[in-house]
N, CA, C, O and the ligand as a Tripos MOL2 file, in Angstrom:
@<TRIPOS>MOLECULE
protein
  269   267    68     0     0
PROTEIN
NO_CHARGES

@<TRIPOS>ATOM
      1 N         -18.2310   83.3810  176.8610 N.3       1 MET1
      2 CA        -18.6570   83.0500  175.5040 C.3       1 MET1
      3 C         -18.9600   84.3320  174.7350 C.2       1 MET1
      4 O         -19.4290   85.3180  175.3020 O.2       1 MET1
      5 N         -18.6890   84.2990  173.4620 N.am      2 ARG2
      6 CA        -19.0210   85.4560  172.6350 C.3       2 ARG2
      7 C         -20.5240   85.4880  172.3630 C.2       2 ARG2
      8 O         -21.1860   84.4550  172.2670 O.2       2 ARG2
      9 N         -21.0360   86.7200  172.2420 N.am      3 LYS3
     10 CA        -22.4770   86.8490  172.0280 C.3       3 LYS3
     11 C         -22.9170   86.2490  170.6930 C.2       3 LYS3
     12 O         -24.0510   85.7890  170.5570 O.2       3 LYS3
     13 N         -22.0090   86.2530  169.7010 N.am      4 ASP4
     14 CA        -22.4270   85.7150  168.3960 C.3       4 ASP4
     15 C         -22.5670   84.1950  168.4170 C.2       4 ASP4
     16 O         -23.0310   83.5860  167.4530 O.2       4 ASP4
     17 N         -22.1540   83.5910  169.5410 N.am      5 LEU5
     18 CA        -22.3700   82.1560  169.7190 C.3       5 LEU5
     19 C         -23.8640   81.8390  169.8180 C.2       5 LEU5
     20 O         -24.2890   80.7090  169.5770 O.2       5 LEU5
     21 N         -24.6440   82.8500  170.1750 N.am      6 MET6
     22 CA        -26.0920   82.6670  170.2830 C.3       6 MET6
     23 C         -26.7000   82.1750  168.9780 C.2       6 MET6
     24 O         -27.7340   81.5080  168.9740 O.2       6 MET6
     25 N         -26.0290   82.5200  167.8450 N.am      7 ASP7
     26 CA        -26.5490   82.1090  166.5410 C.3       7 ASP7
     27 C         -26.5510   80.5920  166.3750 C.2       7 ASP7
     28 O         -27.3780   80.0440  165.6460 O.2       7 ASP7
     29 N         -25.6160   79.9100  167.0600 N.am      8 ILE8
     30 CA        -25.5060   78.4670  166.8570 C.3       8 ILE8
     31 C         -25.9660   77.6640  168.0690 C.2       8 ILE8
     32 O         -26.1490   76.4500  167.9800 O.2       8 ILE8
     33 N         -26.1520   78.3430  169.2040 N.am      9 LEU9
     34 CA        -26.5760   77.6100  170.3930 C.3       9 LEU9
     35 C         -28.0740   77.3080  170.3430 C.2       9 LEU9
     36 O         -28.8740   78.1190  169.8770 O.2       9 LEU9
     37 N         -28.4270   76.1340  170.8300 N.am     10 ALA10
     38 CA        -29.8330   75.7480  170.9050 C.3      10 ALA10
     39 C         -30.0420   74.9350  172.1620 C.2      10 ALA10
     40 O         -29.0940   74.3690  172.7070 O.2      10 ALA10
     41 N         -31.2640   74.8740  172.6200 N.am     11 CYS11
     42 CA        -31.5910   74.0930  173.8060 C.3      11 CYS11
     43 C         -31.2850   72.6160  173.5530 C.2      11 CYS11
     44 O         -31.7530   72.0550  172.5620 O.2      11 CYS11
     45 N         -30.5080   71.9800  174.4300 N.am     12 PRO12
     46 CA        -30.1660   70.5700  174.2230 C.3      12 PRO12
     47 C         -31.3700   69.6460  174.4020 C.2      12 PRO12
     48 O         -31.3460   68.4940  173.9680 O.2      12 PRO12
     49 N         -32.4050   70.1510  175.0320 N.am     13 MET13
     50 CA        -33.5850   69.3310  175.2830 C.3      13 MET13
     51 C         -34.5460   69.3340  174.0910 C.2      13 MET13
     52 O         -35.0050   68.2820  173.6460 O.2      13 MET13
     53 N         -34.8420   70.5340  173.5830 N.am     14 CYS14
     54 CA        -35.8730   70.6230  172.5460 C.3      14 CYS14
     55 C         -35.3820   71.3030  171.2780 C.2      14 CYS14
     56 O         -36.1420   71.4620  170.3230 O.2      14 CYS14
     57 N         -34.0960   71.7130  171.2650 N.am     15 LYS15
     58 CA        -33.4720   72.3360  170.0860 C.3      15 LYS15
     59 C         -34.0690   73.6950  169.7320 C.2      15 LYS15
     60 O         -33.8860   74.1850  168.6180 O.2      15 LYS15
     61 N         -34.7750   74.2990  170.6710 N.am     16 SER16
     62 CA        -35.3110   75.6280  170.4100 C.3      16 SER16
     63 C         -34.2480   76.6890  170.6470 C.2      16 SER16
     64 O         -33.1810   76.4090  171.1930 O.2      16 SER16
     65 N         -34.5550   77.9110  170.2290 N.am     17 GLU17
     66 CA        -33.6190   79.0070  170.4540 C.3      17 GLU17
     67 C         -33.5700   79.3610  171.9320 C.2      17 GLU17
     68 O         -34.5420   79.1850  172.6660 O.2      17 GLU17
     69 N         -32.4200   79.8620  172.3460 N.am     18 LEU18
     70 CA        -32.2280   80.2550  173.7370 C.3      18 LEU18
     71 C         -32.2190   81.7750  173.8510 C.2      18 LEU18
     72 O         -31.8080   82.4900  172.9370 O.2      18 LEU18
     73 N         -32.6840   82.2360  174.9980 N.am     19 GLU19
     74 CA        -32.6930   83.6670  175.2540 C.3      19 GLU19
     75 C         -31.5500   84.0040  176.2000 C.2      19 GLU19
     76 O         -31.4100   83.3960  177.2610 O.2      19 GLU19
     77 N         -30.7270   84.9840  175.8040 N.am     20 LEU20
     78 CA        -29.5500   85.3300  176.5850 C.3      20 LEU20
     79 C         -29.8610   86.3940  177.6200 C.2      20 LEU20
     80 O         -30.4490   87.4290  177.3090 O.2      20 LEU20
     81 N         -29.4590   86.1260  178.8570 N.am     21 LYS21
     82 CA        -29.5390   87.1300  179.9090 C.3      21 LYS21
     83 C         -28.1250   87.3590  180.4110 C.2      21 LYS21
     84 O         -27.4590   86.4230  180.8530 O.2      21 LYS21
     85 N         -27.6640   88.6070  180.3430 N.am     22 VAL22
     86 CA        -26.2840   88.9290  180.6980 C.3      22 VAL22
     87 C         -26.2230   89.5640  182.0820 C.2      22 VAL22
     88 O         -26.8890   90.5680  182.3360 O.2      22 VAL22
     89 N         -25.4390   88.9900  182.9610 N.am     23 ASP23
     90 CA        -25.2050   89.5850  184.2790 C.3      23 ASP23
     91 C         -23.8830   90.3470  184.3010 C.2      23 ASP23
     92 O         -23.7480   91.3680  184.9760 O.2      23 ASP23
     93 N         -22.9010   89.8250  183.5420 N.am     24 GLU24
     94 CA        -21.5800   90.4240  183.5140 C.3      24 GLU24
     95 C         -21.0200   90.2330  182.1190 C.2      24 GLU24
     96 O         -21.0670   89.1290  181.5760 O.2      24 GLU24
     97 N         -20.4810   91.3130  181.5220 N.am     25 GLU25
     98 CA        -19.9500   91.1860  180.1660 C.3      25 GLU25
     99 C         -18.6870   92.0070  179.9980 C.2      25 GLU25
    100 O         -18.4120   92.9240  180.7730 O.2      25 GLU25
    101 N         -17.9280   91.6640  178.9760 N.am     26 ASP26
    102 CA        -16.7120   92.3750  178.6470 C.3      26 ASP26
    103 C         -16.6750   92.5120  177.1340 C.2      26 ASP26
    104 O         -16.1850   91.6200  176.4420 O.2      26 ASP26
    105 N         -17.1890   93.6210  176.6170 N.am     27 GLY27
    106 CA        -17.2940   93.7850  175.1750 C.3      27 GLY27
    107 C         -18.2800   92.7890  174.6040 C.2      27 GLY27
    108 O         -19.4410   92.7440  175.0100 O.2      27 GLY27
    109 N         -17.8060   91.9800  173.6460 N.am     28 GLU28
    110 CA        -18.6660   90.9860  173.0110 C.3      28 GLU28
    111 C         -18.7060   89.6810  173.7970 C.2      28 GLU28
    112 O         -19.3650   88.7190  173.4020 O.2      28 GLU28
    113 N         -17.9840   89.6680  174.9200 N.am     29 GLU29
    114 CA        -17.8360   88.4430  175.6860 C.3      29 GLU29
    115 C         -18.7980   88.4450  176.8840 C.2      29 GLU29
    116 O         -18.8210   89.3950  177.6660 O.2      29 GLU29
    117 N         -19.5780   87.3880  177.0170 N.am     30 VAL30
    118 CA        -20.4480   87.2540  178.1780 C.3      30 VAL30
    119 C         -19.7140   86.4280  179.2300 C.2      30 VAL30
    120 O         -19.3550   85.2740  178.9950 O.2      30 VAL30
    121 N         -19.4970   87.0380  180.3890 N.am     31 LEU31
    122 CA        -18.7530   86.3490  181.4400 C.3      31 LEU31
    123 C         -19.6840   85.5940  182.3820 C.2      31 LEU31
    124 O         -19.3800   84.4960  182.8480 O.2      31 LEU31
    125 N         -20.8180   86.2150  182.6430 N.am     32 LYS32
    126 CA        -21.7410   85.5970  183.5780 C.3      32 LYS32
    127 C         -23.1640   85.9180  183.1510 C.2      32 LYS32
    128 O         -23.4670   87.0410  182.7490 O.2      32 LYS32
    129 N         -24.0250   84.9260  183.2430 N.am     33 GLY33
    130 CA        -25.4060   85.1550  182.8690 C.3      33 GLY33
    131 C         -26.1240   83.8250  182.7550 C.2      33 GLY33
    132 O         -25.7550   82.8430  183.3990 O.2      33 GLY33
    133 N         -27.1480   83.8100  181.9320 N.am     34 SER34
    134 CA        -27.8760   82.5730  181.7600 C.3      34 SER34
    135 C         -28.5250   82.5300  180.3860 C.2      34 SER34
    136 O         -28.7620   83.5540  179.7440 O.2      34 SER34
    137 N         -28.8010   81.3030  179.9620 N.am     35 LEU35
    138 CA        -29.5030   81.0620  178.7150 C.3      35 LEU35
    139 C         -30.8220   80.3870  179.0680 C.2      35 LEU35
    140 O         -30.8420   79.3490  179.7310 O.2      35 LEU35
    141 N         -31.9150   80.9790  178.6240 N.am     36 THR36
    142 CA        -33.2200   80.4310  178.9610 C.3      36 THR36
    143 C         -33.9080   79.9320  177.7030 C.2      36 THR36
    144 O         -33.9590   80.6320  176.6910 O.2      36 THR36
    145 N         -34.4360   78.7180  177.7720 N.am     37 CYS37
    146 CA        -35.1950   78.1870  176.6560 C.3      37 CYS37
    147 C         -36.6310   78.6860  176.7670 C.2      37 CYS37
    148 O         -37.2890   78.5050  177.7920 O.2      37 CYS37
    149 N         -37.1060   79.3190  175.6900 N.am     38 SER38
    150 CA        -38.4590   79.8710  175.7350 C.3      38 SER38
    151 C         -39.5100   78.7850  175.6050 C.2      38 SER38
    152 O         -40.6840   79.0190  175.8910 O.2      38 SER38
    153 N         -39.0980   77.5930  175.1730 N.am     39 LYS39
    154 CA        -40.0760   76.5300  174.9540 C.3      39 LYS39
    155 C         -40.2530   75.6440  176.1950 C.2      39 LYS39
    156 O         -41.3790   75.4150  176.6380 O.2      39 LYS39
    157 N         -39.1380   75.1470  176.7540 N.am     40 CYS40
    158 CA        -39.2800   74.2650  177.9150 C.3      40 CYS40
    159 C         -38.8870   74.9620  179.2130 C.2      40 CYS40
    160 O         -38.8620   74.3400  180.2750 O.2      40 CYS40
    161 N         -38.5750   76.2760  179.1230 N.am     41 ASN41
    162 CA        -38.3110   77.0790  180.3180 C.3      41 ASN41
    163 C         -37.1180   76.6140  181.1410 C.2      41 ASN41
    164 O         -36.9910   76.9660  182.3130 O.2      41 ASN41
    165 N         -36.2540   75.8310  180.5330 N.am     42 GLU42
    166 CA        -35.0450   75.3990  181.2130 C.3      42 GLU42
    167 C         -34.0340   76.5430  181.2070 C.2      42 GLU42
    168 O         -33.9200   77.2700  180.2200 O.2      42 GLU42
    169 N         -33.3000   76.7030  182.3110 N.am     43 VAL43
    170 CA        -32.2990   77.7660  182.4120 C.3      43 VAL43
    171 C         -30.9110   77.1330  182.4690 C.2      43 VAL43
    172 O         -30.6500   76.2580  183.2930 O.2      43 VAL43
    173 N         -30.0170   77.5920  181.5740 N.am     44 TYR44
    174 CA        -28.6420   77.0940  181.5350 C.3      44 TYR44
    175 C         -27.7030   78.2030  181.9650 C.2      44 TYR44
    176 O         -27.7020   79.2760  181.3620 O.2      44 TYR44
    177 N         -26.9110   77.9690  182.9860 N.am     45 PRO45
    178 CA        -26.0380   79.0290  183.5060 C.3      45 PRO45
    179 C         -24.8000   79.2600  182.6380 C.2      45 PRO45
    180 O         -24.3050   78.3450  181.9790 O.2      45 PRO45
    181 N         -24.3100   80.5080  182.6540 N.am     46 ILE46
    182 CA        -23.0150   80.8310  182.0400 C.3      46 ILE46
    183 C         -22.0940   81.2400  183.1830 C.2      46 ILE46
    184 O         -22.3470   82.2360  183.8610 O.2      46 ILE46
    185 N         -21.0390   80.4820  183.3960 N.am     47 ASP47
    186 CA        -20.0990   80.7620  184.4710 C.3      47 ASP47
    187 C         -18.7030   80.8990  183.9070 C.2      47 ASP47
    188 O         -18.2730   80.0680  183.1060 O.2      47 ASP47
    189 N         -17.9740   81.9550  184.3210 N.am     48 ASP48
    190 CA        -16.6150   82.1940  183.8310 C.3      48 ASP48
    191 C         -16.5550   82.1780  182.3140 C.2      48 ASP48
    192 O         -15.5630   81.7420  181.7290 O.2      48 ASP48
    193 N         -17.6290   82.6600  181.6700 N.am     49 GLY49
    194 CA        -17.6420   82.7500  180.2190 C.3      49 GLY49
    195 C         -17.9630   81.4600  179.4990 C.2      49 GLY49
    196 O         -17.9010   81.3980  178.2710 O.2      49 GLY49
    197 N         -18.3110   80.4160  180.2620 N.am     50 ILE50
    198 CA        -18.5760   79.1240  179.6430 C.3      50 ILE50
    199 C         -20.0430   78.7340  179.8370 C.2      50 ILE50
    200 O         -20.4960   78.5620  180.9680 O.2      50 ILE50
    201 N         -20.7850   78.5940  178.7320 N.am     51 PRO51
    202 CA        -22.1810   78.1840  178.8650 C.3      51 PRO51
    203 C         -22.2910   76.7020  179.2200 C.2      51 PRO51
    204 O         -21.6670   75.8520  178.5860 O.2      51 PRO51
    205 N         -23.0800   76.4120  180.2270 N.am     52 ASN52
    206 CA        -23.2800   75.0260  180.6500 C.3      52 ASN52
    207 C         -24.5830   74.5220  180.0420 C.2      52 ASN52
    208 O         -25.6730   74.7620  180.5620 O.2      52 ASN52
    209 N         -24.4320   73.8090  178.9160 N.am     53 LEU53
    210 CA        -25.6210   73.3740  178.1800 C.3      53 LEU53
    211 C         -25.9440   71.9040  178.4040 C.2      53 LEU53
    212 O         -26.5950   71.2680  177.5750 O.2      53 LEU53
    213 N         -25.4860   71.3730  179.5290 N.am     54 LEU54
    214 CA        -25.8790   70.0050  179.8530 C.3      54 LEU54
    215 C         -27.3600   69.9860  180.1990 C.2      54 LEU54
    216 O         -27.8610   70.9190  180.8270 O.2      54 LEU54
    217 N         -28.0620   68.9360  179.7990 N.am     55 PRO55
    218 CA        -29.4430   68.8000  180.2620 C.3      55 PRO55
    219 C         -29.4640   68.7850  181.7890 C.2      55 PRO55
    220 O         -28.5150   68.3020  182.4060 O.2      55 PRO55
    221 N         -30.5200   69.3000  182.4080 N.am     56 PRO56
    222 CA        -30.5520   69.4880  183.8630 C.3      56 PRO56
    223 C         -30.2490   68.2320  184.6650 C.2      56 PRO56
    224 O         -29.5670   68.3180  185.6860 O.2      56 PRO56
    225 N         -30.7260   67.0780  184.2450 N.am     57 ASP57
    226 CA        -30.4720   65.8690  185.0470 C.3      57 ASP57
    227 C         -29.0030   65.4690  184.9830 C.2      57 ASP57
    228 O         -28.4400   65.0230  185.9830 O.2      57 ASP57
    229 N         -28.3700   65.6260  183.8020 N.am     58 LEU58
    230 CA        -26.9340   65.3410  183.6720 C.3      58 LEU58
    231 C         -26.1160   66.3450  184.4700 C.2      58 LEU58
    232 O         -25.0880   66.0030  185.0540 O.2      58 LEU58
    233 N         -26.5890   67.6010  184.4870 N.am     59 ARG59
    234 CA        -25.8710   68.6480  185.1870 C.3      59 ARG59
    235 C         -25.8520   68.3620  186.6820 C.2      59 ARG59
    236 O         -24.8260   68.5210  187.3420 O.2      59 ARG59
    237 N         -26.9830   67.9440  187.2030 N.am     60 LYS60
    238 CA        -27.0630   67.6080  188.6280 C.3      60 LYS60
    239 C         -26.1550   66.4380  188.9540 C.2      60 LYS60
    240 O         -25.5170   66.4180  190.0060 O.2      60 LYS60
    241 N         -26.0940   65.4660  188.0620 N.am     61 ALA61
    242 CA        -25.2340   64.3130  188.2820 C.3      61 ALA61
    243 C         -23.7620   64.7340  188.2980 C.2      61 ALA61
    244 O         -22.9810   64.2460  189.1150 O.2      61 ALA61
    245 N         -23.3910   65.6390  187.3950 N.am     62 ALA62
    246 CA        -22.0120   66.1170  187.3350 C.3      62 ALA62
    247 C         -21.6600   66.9070  188.5890 C.2      62 ALA62
    248 O         -20.5580   66.7850  189.1220 O.2      62 ALA62
    249 N         -22.6020   67.7130  189.0530 N.am     63 GLU63
    250 CA        -22.3590   68.4840  190.2810 C.3      63 GLU63
    251 C         -22.2140   67.5690  191.4740 C.2      63 GLU63
    252 O         -21.3840   67.8240  192.3460 O.2      63 GLU63
    253 N         -22.9850   66.5300  191.5340 N.am     64 ALA64
    254 CA        -22.9350   65.5920  192.6520 C.3      64 ALA64
    255 C         -21.5860   64.8730  192.6800 C.2      64 ALA64
    256 O         -21.0480   64.5770  193.7470 O.2      64 ALA64
    257 N         -21.0450   64.5940  191.4750 N.am     65 GLN65
    258 CA        -19.7760   63.9000  191.3910 C.3      65 GLN65
    259 C         -18.6040   64.7970  191.8150 C.2      65 GLN65
    260 O         -17.6530   64.3290  192.4420 O.2      65 GLN65
    261 N         -18.6810   66.0860  191.4680 N.am     66 SER66
    262 CA        -17.5460   66.9710  191.7130 C.3      66 SER66
    263 C         -17.4980   67.4610  193.1570 C.2      66 SER66
    264 O         -16.4810   68.0030  193.5910 O.2      66 SER66
    265 N         -18.5660   67.2810  193.8920 N.am     67 SER67
    266 CA        -18.5690   67.8020  195.2600 C.3      67 SER67
    267 C         -18.2460   66.6950  196.2680 C.2      67 SER67
    268 O         -18.2030   66.9480  197.4720 O.2      67 SER67
    269 ZN        -35.8770   73.7280  175.4630 Zn       68 ZN68
@<TRIPOS>BOND
     1     1     2 1
     2     2     3 1
     3     3     4 2
     4     3     5 am
     5     5     6 1
     6     6     7 1
     7     7     8 2
     8     7     9 am
     9     9    10 1
    10    10    11 1
    11    11    12 2
    12    11    13 am
    13    13    14 1
    14    14    15 1
    15    15    16 2
    16    15    17 am
    17    17    18 1
    18    18    19 1
    19    19    20 2
    20    19    21 am
    21    21    22 1
    22    22    23 1
    23    23    24 2
    24    23    25 am
    25    25    26 1
    26    26    27 1
    27    27    28 2
    28    27    29 am
    29    29    30 1
    30    30    31 1
    31    31    32 2
    32    31    33 am
    33    33    34 1
    34    34    35 1
    35    35    36 2
    36    35    37 am
    37    37    38 1
    38    38    39 1
    39    39    40 2
    40    39    41 am
    41    41    42 1
    42    42    43 1
    43    43    44 2
    44    43    45 am
    45    45    46 1
    46    46    47 1
    47    47    48 2
    48    47    49 am
    49    49    50 1
    50    50    51 1
    51    51    52 2
    52    51    53 am
    53    53    54 1
    54    54    55 1
    55    55    56 2
    56    55    57 am
    57    57    58 1
    58    58    59 1
    59    59    60 2
    60    59    61 am
    61    61    62 1
    62    62    63 1
    63    63    64 2
    64    63    65 am
    65    65    66 1
    66    66    67 1
    67    67    68 2
    68    67    69 am
    69    69    70 1
    70    70    71 1
    71    71    72 2
    72    71    73 am
    73    73    74 1
    74    74    75 1
    75    75    76 2
    76    75    77 am
    77    77    78 1
    78    78    79 1
    79    79    80 2
    80    79    81 am
    81    81    82 1
    82    82    83 1
    83    83    84 2
    84    83    85 am
    85    85    86 1
    86    86    87 1
    87    87    88 2
    88    87    89 am
    89    89    90 1
    90    90    91 1
    91    91    92 2
    92    91    93 am
    93    93    94 1
    94    94    95 1
    95    95    96 2
    96    95    97 am
    97    97    98 1
    98    98    99 1
    99    99   100 2
   100    99   101 am
   101   101   102 1
   102   102   103 1
   103   103   104 2
   104   103   105 am
   105   105   106 1
   106   106   107 1
   107   107   108 2
   108   107   109 am
   109   109   110 1
   110   110   111 1
   111   111   112 2
   112   111   113 am
   113   113   114 1
   114   114   115 1
   115   115   116 2
   116   115   117 am
   117   117   118 1
   118   118   119 1
   119   119   120 2
   120   119   121 am
   121   121   122 1
   122   122   123 1
   123   123   124 2
   124   123   125 am
   125   125   126 1
   126   126   127 1
   127   127   128 2
   128   127   129 am
   129   129   130 1
   130   130   131 1
   131   131   132 2
   132   131   133 am
   133   133   134 1
   134   134   135 1
   135   135   136 2
   136   135   137 am
   137   137   138 1
   138   138   139 1
   139   139   140 2
   140   139   141 am
   141   141   142 1
   142   142   143 1
   143   143   144 2
   144   143   145 am
   145   145   146 1
   146   146   147 1
   147   147   148 2
   148   147   149 am
   149   149   150 1
   150   150   151 1
   151   151   152 2
   152   151   153 am
   153   153   154 1
   154   154   155 1
   155   155   156 2
   156   155   157 am
   157   157   158 1
   158   158   159 1
   159   159   160 2
   160   159   161 am
   161   161   162 1
   162   162   163 1
   163   163   164 2
   164   163   165 am
   165   165   166 1
   166   166   167 1
   167   167   168 2
   168   167   169 am
   169   169   170 1
   170   170   171 1
   171   171   172 2
   172   171   173 am
   173   173   174 1
   174   174   175 1
   175   175   176 2
   176   175   177 am
   177   177   178 1
   178   178   179 1
   179   179   180 2
   180   179   181 am
   181   181   182 1
   182   182   183 1
   183   183   184 2
   184   183   185 am
   185   185   186 1
   186   186   187 1
   187   187   188 2
   188   187   189 am
   189   189   190 1
   190   190   191 1
   191   191   192 2
   192   191   193 am
   193   193   194 1
   194   194   195 1
   195   195   196 2
   196   195   197 am
   197   197   198 1
   198   198   199 1
   199   199   200 2
   200   199   201 am
   201   201   202 1
   202   202   203 1
   203   203   204 2
   204   203   205 am
   205   205   206 1
   206   206   207 1
   207   207   208 2
   208   207   209 am
   209   209   210 1
   210   210   211 1
   211   211   212 2
   212   211   213 am
   213   213   214 1
   214   214   215 1
   215   215   216 2
   216   215   217 am
   217   217   218 1
   218   218   219 1
   219   219   220 2
   220   219   221 am
   221   221   222 1
   222   222   223 1
   223   223   224 2
   224   223   225 am
   225   225   226 1
   226   226   227 1
   227   227   228 2
   228   227   229 am
   229   229   230 1
   230   230   231 1
   231   231   232 2
   232   231   233 am
   233   233   234 1
   234   234   235 1
   235   235   236 2
   236   235   237 am
   237   237   238 1
   238   238   239 1
   239   239   240 2
   240   239   241 am
   241   241   242 1
   242   242   243 1
   243   243   244 2
   244   243   245 am
   245   245   246 1
   246   246   247 1
   247   247   248 2
   248   247   249 am
   249   249   250 1
   250   250   251 1
   251   251   252 2
   252   251   253 am
   253   253   254 1
   254   254   255 1
   255   255   256 2
   256   255   257 am
   257   257   258 1
   258   258   259 1
   259   259   260 2
   260   259   261 am
   261   261   262 1
   262   262   263 1
   263   263   264 2
   264   263   265 am
   265   265   266 1
   266   266   267 1
   267   267   268 2
@<TRIPOS>SUBSTRUCTURE
     1 MET1         2 RESIDUE 1 A MET
     2 ARG2         6 RESIDUE 1 A ARG
     3 LYS3        10 RESIDUE 1 A LYS
     4 ASP4        14 RESIDUE 1 A ASP
     5 LEU5        18 RESIDUE 1 A LEU
     6 MET6        22 RESIDUE 1 A MET
     7 ASP7        26 RESIDUE 1 A ASP
     8 ILE8        30 RESIDUE 1 A ILE
     9 LEU9        34 RESIDUE 1 A LEU
    10 ALA10       38 RESIDUE 1 A ALA
    11 CYS11       42 RESIDUE 1 A CYS
    12 PRO12       46 RESIDUE 1 A PRO
    13 MET13       50 RESIDUE 1 A MET
    14 CYS14       54 RESIDUE 1 A CYS
    15 LYS15       58 RESIDUE 1 A LYS
    16 SER16       62 RESIDUE 1 A SER
    17 GLU17       66 RESIDUE 1 A GLU
    18 LEU18       70 RESIDUE 1 A LEU
    19 GLU19       74 RESIDUE 1 A GLU
    20 LEU20       78 RESIDUE 1 A LEU
    21 LYS21       82 RESIDUE 1 A LYS
    22 VAL22       86 RESIDUE 1 A VAL
    23 ASP23       90 RESIDUE 1 A ASP
    24 GLU24       94 RESIDUE 1 A GLU
    25 GLU25       98 RESIDUE 1 A GLU
    26 ASP26      102 RESIDUE 1 A ASP
    27 GLY27      106 RESIDUE 1 A GLY
    28 GLU28      110 RESIDUE 1 A GLU
    29 GLU29      114 RESIDUE 1 A GLU
    30 VAL30      118 RESIDUE 1 A VAL
    31 LEU31      122 RESIDUE 1 A LEU
    32 LYS32      126 RESIDUE 1 A LYS
    33 GLY33      130 RESIDUE 1 A GLY
    34 SER34      134 RESIDUE 1 A SER
    35 LEU35      138 RESIDUE 1 A LEU
    36 THR36      142 RESIDUE 1 A THR
    37 CYS37      146 RESIDUE 1 A CYS
    38 SER38      150 RESIDUE 1 A SER
    39 LYS39      154 RESIDUE 1 A LYS
    40 CYS40      158 RESIDUE 1 A CYS
    41 ASN41      162 RESIDUE 1 A ASN
    42 GLU42      166 RESIDUE 1 A GLU
    43 VAL43      170 RESIDUE 1 A VAL
    44 TYR44      174 RESIDUE 1 A TYR
    45 PRO45      178 RESIDUE 1 A PRO
    46 ILE46      182 RESIDUE 1 A ILE
    47 ASP47      186 RESIDUE 1 A ASP
    48 ASP48      190 RESIDUE 1 A ASP
    49 GLY49      194 RESIDUE 1 A GLY
    50 ILE50      198 RESIDUE 1 A ILE
    51 PRO51      202 RESIDUE 1 A PRO
    52 ASN52      206 RESIDUE 1 A ASN
    53 LEU53      210 RESIDUE 1 A LEU
    54 LEU54      214 RESIDUE 1 A LEU
    55 PRO55      218 RESIDUE 1 A PRO
    56 PRO56      222 RESIDUE 1 A PRO
    57 ASP57      226 RESIDUE 1 A ASP
    58 LEU58      230 RESIDUE 1 A LEU
    59 ARG59      234 RESIDUE 1 A ARG
    60 LYS60      238 RESIDUE 1 A LYS
    61 ALA61      242 RESIDUE 1 A ALA
    62 ALA62      246 RESIDUE 1 A ALA
    63 GLU63      250 RESIDUE 1 A GLU
    64 ALA64      254 RESIDUE 1 A ALA
    65 GLN65      258 RESIDUE 1 A GLN
    66 SER66      262 RESIDUE 1 A SER
    67 SER67      266 RESIDUE 1 A SER
    68 ZN68       269 GROUP 0 **** ****
């Protein structure tokens, strides 16, 4: 995901701003990292450049289905 996407991304739970933590980047592109909500402390992973902004309970359900 591009870093300027941070301007439009918000926590799906409480609509607060997210804090970006970059583990791996390529220019303006974040390849790996996480988005943390400062309000509800939920952490959303970024994998292969794609932010996973599913609420945690939906995310667990999706993971359970794919495995
Ligand atoms: Zn939140």
